[in-house]
N, C-alpha and C positions, 0 to 999 in steps of 0.2 A: 272774739277773730285774734284778739291779742295775745289772751292766753291761748291759744293754739299755739301761736308764732313761737311764745315765751317755748310752752314743752318741745319743741321741735328743737327750738336749739338747745335748750339741755339735754335734749335725746342725741345731740349731735357732738356735743363736747363731751358728754360720758361715753359716747361709742369711742369717740379718736383717743380719749385716755387712756380706755381700755385696751384700744389697740396697738398705741402705744409702750402699752405694758407686754402686751403679749410678745410683739415682733420682737420687746428686748429678752424675756422670755424664750422665744427661739434659737436666739442668736447664743446661749449658755447652753445650748443640746447639743449632746454628739452623736443621738441616735436616732434611726431613722424612724423606728417606730413611736420611739417617745414624743419626737416632732410631730407625729401625725396626732397621736393621743392627744397633747397638748390644745392644737389646733380646735378637732373636736371639744375639747373640754371646754376649754376658755371661750370659744368663737359662740355661746350659747348666752355669755354673760352682754354678748355686743347685739345679737341677732336673735330672733327668736325663732326655732325649730323646730321641727319632732325627728329630722333626722338627716344627721350630716357623715356624708364619706368622702375621704379623701385618697385619690387615685394617682399613682406614679406609671409613670410609661418604660417598658420592661426594656432590656438593651438589646433585645429583636427588634421594637420602634414601632411593633403596632401590638402587644399588649399592655392592657390598663388594668394594673394590678391594685386591688383596695388595698392602703395599708395601713387604714385606721375607718371605723365604723362607729356611729354613738347614737342612739337616738331610742324613743319607746316602739317595743316591738308590739305593735297593735293589729290585730286584724290581718291583714295580707301580708304584714311582717313577720309572722310568729312562724312561718317556714324558711324564711330565707337565710340562703347559704352562700359561703365565699364563693361558691363556683359560679353560682346565680351572678354575683355580683362581679365579675370577672369580666372584663368585655374588651371589645378590637376597635382601635381607631378607625373611626370613620363608620362606627354600627353607634347607633342610638342617638337620645341629646348628649351622652356625656362623650363618646369616640365622637359626635359632633363637632361640639366643644375642641375636644381632641385637633383635629385636622384643620378647624378653619382657624383655631388661636383667636378666636372671639368667644366672649360671652354672651349668657344665655338667660333672660330672663320672660320668663312665659309666668301668668296669671292662672294658668290649668294647661299640668301637661297633656291630656286629650287633646288639646287644640292644635299640637306642635305633629306635623306629618310624618317627621322621621322615627318621634317618639318608639322604644318598642317596652309593651308590657310584659313581667313575668309571667310566664306561661301558671293560670291555674290561680290566677290573682283575678279577682274580680274588680270591676270601671270604679273609679275613683276622682273627686275632684280633687287637685292637689297643685299647690302653687310649687315653684321650681326655679333656682338661682343657680347657673352653672360658671365658674369664672376659673379659664386655664392659668397653671401655675407658670409664666414663661423664664427663660434668661434670654435677656437680650430678644431675637425672634425666633428664638428655641422652645417649642412649648415639652415640659416634662411634668406635667401630671394636670389634673383637674379635680378644684372641689369641690363640690355636693351639697346644696341644700335644698330639704326640701318641707311643706308643711302642710297641713293636711285642710281643706279649705281654697275659695279663690281669691288670688291677689294679695297673699299675705306677705310679699315682698315688694321690696321699691324700687327706684334707681340711686337711692342713696344708700341703701343697704348694697346692690352691685358696687356701688364707688368703693364701698368699707371693704365691702370683700377683695376687689382688683387691689386695692393698695396691700392688703393683707396677704393673695395671694403671690403679691412682689416677693415679701418677707420669706414667706413658707418657700418658694422657690431657691432662694440663696441659701436658706438655713438646710435644707434637705440636698444640695446638692453638696453644700460643706461637710454635712454628719456624713455623705456617701462613699467624698473622698477620704474622710480621716477613717472612716471603718474601711476602705478597699486598704490603705495604708499600713493600717491595724493589723489586716490578714495580711498584708504583704511581709510586714515585720515579723510576726507570728508562726511565717511561715516560714523566713530567713532564718529564725533563731532555731528553727526545729531542723532545718536540712544543718546547720552550719554546729548544732549540737553533734548530729548525726556523724557530719564530718570527721569530727573532735574523734567522736568515740572510734570510728574503722579507722582510723589510722594507727590505733593500738591493736588491731586485731590483726591475727593472722590467718585462720582457720574461716574458710569459705562459708561453714555450717554458721560459726557465731556471727560472721558480716551479715550473713540474711537473715537472719535470728531480730538480728540489731535493726533492721532495715524494717520487718515486717513490723515491732513492737514502737517504732516511734511513726507509722503511715495515719494511729487514728488522731492525734497531734496534727496533723494537716489536712485531712482530710475527714467527713465520715464515713465508718464502713463498720459492716460486723464483723467478719472474717476476712482477713489475708494470709495470701498462701504467696512460696516463691519454688518456681520452677526452674530445673537444670534441663538440659540439651542430653540425650543419651546418643552419645556419638553411633555406638553401637547399632542400633534401633531408627533413630531421625527422629524419636520421639521425646515429648517433655513429662518430666519425670516429679513429681511433688517432691521436695525437699526439706520445706519446712512450713509450717502451719499454727497460725496463731490467732486464735478466736479472741474476741474482743468483745462479743454478746454473747450471753452463754448458753448453750444450745442451739445454735446458727451453724456449726460445723457436722460437716459429716465425719464418721468415722474412718482413719487413715485406710483402714484394710478395705472400705468402700469405695476408694477414689483410684480410678483407673490414670494411667498414663495417656497424656494427649499427644494424637497422632500428627504428626508434621502437614498434614495433608488438610487438618482440621484448622491448625494456626494460620494456614497461608489463606483457607479461605476469610477467616474470621478479620487481619490483619487488614490493615487500608493501604499496604504497599509504602507509607516514606516511612517506615524504619522506628516514627515514634509511638506516643503513647497511644489509647485506640479506647474506644467503648463495647461491650460487646450488650445493645438494649435488651432490656425484661425480656420482649416477646423473639428475640434471635436467640438469646439464652434458653427462654421454655420451650420452643419449637423446634428450635436447629439441635440443641445441644444432649446427647445422651444424659440421663441423671447420673451416670457411674465416672463421667467426665468434669461435675461440679464439685466443689469441695464444700458446698453452700446446702444444706438441707433442702433450701426451695430457692426457684431458679428468678433471681433479680439481677439488675444491671449491674454489669462488673465493668472496671477500668485496669487496662493492662499494659503495664509497662515493661517494652522488651529492655531485655539486660546483654550488652555485647561487650567483653573485656578481649583483650592481648592476651595469646595471639590467636586462638580460635575459640573462646569461651561464650557459651551463648545460653539467655534463658530467660525469666521473665518475672515480675513483681504483679499481682492479682491481686485485688480487696474488691468484695463486695460491697453493695450498698446495703444502710441500715435497715430500709423496707421498701415494699416495691413500690413505693412515691417518688423516691427520690433518684436524681437525674444527676449526673457527672454535668459540670459544665466545659467552658474553656479555661477556668483558672484551674480547675482541677484538674486539667492536661497537661497544664504549665509546671505547676504543681510535681506530678508524676515527673515529669521530666527531667527537672531538679534531682526528685529522689534518685531515679535512674543512672542519671549521670553520674553520682554521688558513688552509689552502690559499685558501678560499674567499673570502675576506678580505680575503690576500693580491693574488689576480686584481683583486677589485674595486679592491683600493686601486692596482692598476698602470694597471687600465683608467683610474680618474680622473685619474691623474697624467698620463694619456699625453694624454686631454680637455686638461687644465691647459695643459700645454705647446702644445696648439696654440693655443688660446686667445690663451696671452702672445704666441706669434706675430703672431696677429691684432693683437694691442694693440699691438707695434713696429712695425707698418706704418701705425699713423694718425699722420695728419698732426696731433697733438694729444697731448696727455698724460692718459691714464687714471690715476684713483686710486681707492681705495678707503681709508673711515675708518669707525672705531668711531663710532655715534650717540649714543653718551653721552658719551665724552672726546675726539672729534674726533681722537685719535690716527691719524695714518696708519697701515693694514698693506698696504700695497701701492703703489706707483708704477711707470707703465712708458711705453710711447709715446716721445715725445720728453722726456723729464724733462730729463734731461743737458742737453740744447739749450737748451731753456727755462727751466729754474728752476736748471740749474750743475750739476756735474759729480758735487757731493756729494748730488743729490738722492736717488740709487738709495737711501743709505744711512739716509735718513730713519726709513722704517718700523720698521728694529732700534732707532733710538736714542728710540724713542717722541715722534717729534715731531708735533706736531697741526695740523690744516689750521689756516690762519692767520695762522701763524707766517712764510710766506713773501712775506706782505701787510704792503705799505707802510704805517707806522704808522699816517697822514691816513686813510685806508683801512679798518685792521684791526676797529678796534670796531664798526662797523658792518655788516662782514661777518660777524663771529662771532657778533653779536646776530642778525642772518639766518638765519644757518645753525642757530642753537639752534631759531626760529621754525620753520623748515624740517623739522628731526628730530620735533619737535611734533605738526607739522599733517597731517606726511607726504605733505606737497606737492611738486612736480618743481620749482623755479624755477630761473632763470639768475639769477646774479649779478656785478656785475661789478667788479674791482675793478686797482688798479696792483702791480706786485709789486717787491718789494723787492730791487733789485738794486745791485750793484757800479757799476755802468758809469752814466755821465751820463745814458743815454737812457731816455726815459719809455717802459715795458712794460707796454699797456694786456690784461687778460685778461678774458675771457666765459668763467666756469665753467657746466655743463651739470649739476645736479645731479638722480642722485634716490636717492629715497628704497626701501631695502629694507624693507619692513615684513612683521610677522609678526605673531600673535593678539594679543601684547601691547604694542604697538609697533613703534618704530623701533629694530632689529637693526645695520642700517650703510648707510652712505651711499655713491654713487658718482656719480663726475663725468667731465666731459673738461674739460680745460682747452683754450683755444683762445685765440693771439694775435690779437686785433682790434686792435694799435697801429693798421694801416695803417687801418681801419674807423674809428678813432675819430679819428685826422690826417683823412680825408676828411670826416666831419661838423664838424670846426673849418673844413673849407677849404668846403664848402659850406652852413654854415650858414643864408645867406642865401635858400637856394633849396628851400622847402617841401616843394614838390612831387618833387625826387629826392631829398631827405631822408627824405620818407615812402616812398619806391618803396625806396631801400636798405636802410633798417631791414624796411621788411617782405618783402623778400628775405631779408635776414637772420635774422629771427623764424622764416619759413619752414624756413628751413635749420637754424635751430637747434631746429623741431620735427621736422625729419627725424631729425638727429639724434641727437636723445631716443627717435623711435621705432625709430631703427636700433639705437639701447644696449637698449633693452627688448624688442625682437625678440632681440637677440642671447643677452640673458639667459630669454628665455621659448621663444616661437616656435618658433627652431630646434632649440630643444630636446625640446620636445615633440612639432613636427612630421616632425623628419628619423626618428623611428621609426614614427609612427603612419599616415603616407603610405609608408614603406616596407612595414611588414607586408602589407599587402593589394598593393600594386603586384609585390612577393615574389610571391605567390599566384598573382597574374593572371598573370604572366611564366612562372613555370613551368608551370601549365596549359597557358598558348599553347605556351609550347615543346616541354612532351610531344605537343599535337596536332600541331604543324609536324612534331616528328621520325617519325611513326609514321605519317605525309599521310594522319590522320583514319580508319587500321584498327584503331583498336582497338574491343573488344567496345563494343556499343551503350550498355551499361551502365555502360562506364566513360569513355567519351565524354561522357555524359550528365552522369555526377559533374563530368567536369572545367566543363566547360562552366555547370554550376550554382554552381559555386564563382568561376568566372570572373566571372559576374552576381550573386552575392553578395557578392564583395570591390569590384566597381564599384560598387555600389552604396553600401558603405558609403566609398568615396573621393568619390560624390555627396554624399552625407551629410557628411561635412568640411568639404566645399569650400562647402557651404550654409552649414555653422554659420559659417563664418570672414567671408564674405560678409557674413551677416546680423551678424555681431558687428561687422564694420567699418562698416558702415551705422549701426550704432547709436551708436556710438564719436563718428562724424561726424555726429549729429543730421540725416540725413536721410530717418527713416522717421517718420511719424506713423502713430495709429489711424483701422482706418478699420472706426469703430463703426457694426452694424446690429442691428437685434432675433435675435435667436439662439435656437433651443431648443439649452437647456442637455441633457438628456437626450440628444438625438440625437448633439449635439457630442461628449461623454463617449463614449457606448458604442462608436460609430464609431471612432475614435479609438482606445481601448483595444484594440480588436478588431484594427485593423491594424498596432500595434508590433509589431513582431516578439520574440517569445517563446522563443527556442532551446533554454533551459536547461527547460522545463515549468513554471515556475510559476502558481501556481494564483491569478486574479485575481478580484478580487471587487468587483462596482462596488453603489453605491448612488447614486441620484442621485434628485433632489427635481424632479417635473414644475416646469419653468419658463422663461419667456421674458427675454434679458437682455440689455443692448445692451452687444456689444463687439464688437471685430477678434474672427472667429471663425477666421480664419488663425491670429494669434498666438497665441491661446488653446491651438488644438489643437497647435503647435509647442510651447508651457509644458506639457500633460498630458502628450506624446510622449516628451520630454526627463523628464520626474519617472519616469514609467512607464521608461522605457529605465534609467535611473539605479537605479533599486529595483533590474531586473533584473540587470543587471551585476555588482551591488554585494551582490550575497545571495544564498547557497547555492542551488542548483538545486532547483527542487520544491516550497521554503517558500512560505509564502504574502502575498500583496498587498494590501492594499487600497484601494478608488479612490472618494472620496467627493464629491459636490458640489451645492450648493442655493443656492440666492439668501440674498442678508443688506443688509439697508440699503440694498437699490436696486442694490446688486452682486452681486458672488458672490463663490462659496470653494470653492477647489479644497481635497482634502487626498488625499495618497499616502501610504498607511503599509507599513511592510515588519516584517519579523522578522529581519532579519539582524543584523550585527556591528554597528550603529551608528555613530554620527559621534560624535569624541572631542571634549568639549567646547571645546579651544581652536580646532578648526578647524570651528564652526558659521558663524562668518561667512567667513572664508577659502575654503570650498569654493565662493564662490560668485563669485567673483573669476576673471577669464580665466587658462586654462591653470592651472588647478589643481584636482587629484582625490585624493578622500578615501583613505588606504593601505587596503591589507589587501583588494582586490577577489577577490570568489571567482573569477573567471573568471581565464582564462588570461593575457588581455589586455583591455583595456576599449577598444572602436576610440572612437576620438573624442579630442580633442587635449586636452579638462578647459575646453572654453565650454558645454558642456551646461545646467550650475545657472546658469552666466552669463549666458545667452540668456533663461533663463527667470526672473531677478530682472529683466535688464532690461528684457524684455516685459512684465512687470508693471509695473515705471517706469514703463512709455509710457503705461499707463492710467492713470496715476497713483495704482498701490498698491506695494504690496511683498511680496515672499518673505522664508521664512525658515522653519528647522528644529527642530526639540525633539529629545529622548528619550521612545520610547516604555515605558511600562510592561510591563515584563514581556521586554526587547533589543528592538533597531530603532530607526528613527528613524521620524518623523515629518516629511513637507514640506509648509508650508502656503503657500498662496497667496489675496490677497485683493486681488481688482478692483472699487475703485468704480462706481459705476454714472457715466457720462458727464455 
């Protein structure tokens, strides 16, 4: 008896020593698989078993996945596979321990009522010991020991395994966190390197290729492709293809464009990365739309860049079993953001280069300067010829506007420029250049103030050499008529130059897209009718004709707005006031305004007769309602109110859309300005609708303004006094 107690005590001491050694070893490992392997290998020196499994609960909180397996593959275990070992929380003995958090010791697994036997195996007597791995009260996994025979484990083994399980849970959690941090660091590093590489690229094709070649460093994939939206067809065309695993990509000639309706059907609607499952790719997508030879899971990351660029990065799983998870989606979002930013920068750089080429062709000096410090930020055109060889370096040297003027004229010119920046006016200044030559050079500087909501942001100007004109003035001073005519011609030329300068910065930028979009649609529909020789089905032909008519109406409205704005700016329009039935005017105008998004429009009009220019008031109300429809989500409500007030009339249009930022309350009434965040794909017009509202109101001697609406949205108000 004494000998048995001594042997038992010796066994306990040996087990404790091995347990401390194993716990210390687990703390040195930082890989989940290595920790699982150490548990199964070292545990056998402490407890005798024939089979050991270490399970971890997966992020879904339901699946128990074996991370380590060790034992003797005898008889019934010879055909046991990983898939058969996977179980669920609450299922069988392992799932029971995971669900309850309580250890389970049984001398014979056949005696446990909720035990599950692997299909195809024979009944055998098998002792089992199952212990949960816990962090606090949370179960993170289960250690399972089994031994052939009855009652092979005892309570001492259970206590020992429970102590080990607590150490294992901590070690596995630390290893999991460390692996996650390592993966995050690797992903961040790859994205940073990609961002640094893309900043040096200006070609869209190079940017897309670099992004595709970075994907394998971020997520497993067999082949990756980059798509670009074709504006003329609305389809997505393969622009670049990168094969990671040889033999997995289809030939470029075999890959068709992806129609927009297919993209819309696959996308989730939140505009972020999404996954097309293997089943969907195999059963829904025709083979010619796949850029891989066989259907596999596809991760798609949409690309969007200013002003209207659209595309996508897509990568295919390395095998049919691989599934992309939340980490892959987050990575894809970061990759798409960096790529989209690079594509937008490349677009802007390309446009800037074209603009500079235009500036260089001008027979004048084009300059830009900071409105507060007058420091030059850009010089172009004939700067070297007019200002000297060193002039192009002035922006980098911090040299200010005015330093190039002769001392006698400098003070007055700099003071005048300060008044210009404060008043936001666009005058022209004349002064003499400070040159080393003996000759006098006269400059006419045509200045344009780039104003923001908080004041002048930037000054732009054209320096024109008017020395010959000045000399002509001196020679022809006695001829008042000739002088007046010359000055008139010069003033008109200056006005035309200033108008061209303004158009260069506003009109071309706005109209280039808004005229081209309906023209493209008209041309595409017309070409379709032409190519098919009008032999399309009637419904399709009628649809194309409707599209042509709708886009033609958009063009007609754009041109009408531009013509009206031009007439108002030139002051050749006057109000034709007549007594007008206010209720009839308002209801007819609202009913005739296009409402494609199905907005609910409520009308409240007090019966009254007002003396106004009915056509102009109709345009005011039409533009306000159209503006509310374009800039609010579909099917939201719009309220239109009108009533006589102080002998005049008050028009109010409310909406429950996103509203107008406070710093844009004045700016949106400027020509060619639109509030950001339109809910529509693209708002027709070039940003003159609200400008016409203000101009027509001022034509009546009234005013127009916008306020925030309680509960969200905007309130546009127009007051027209009695004539």
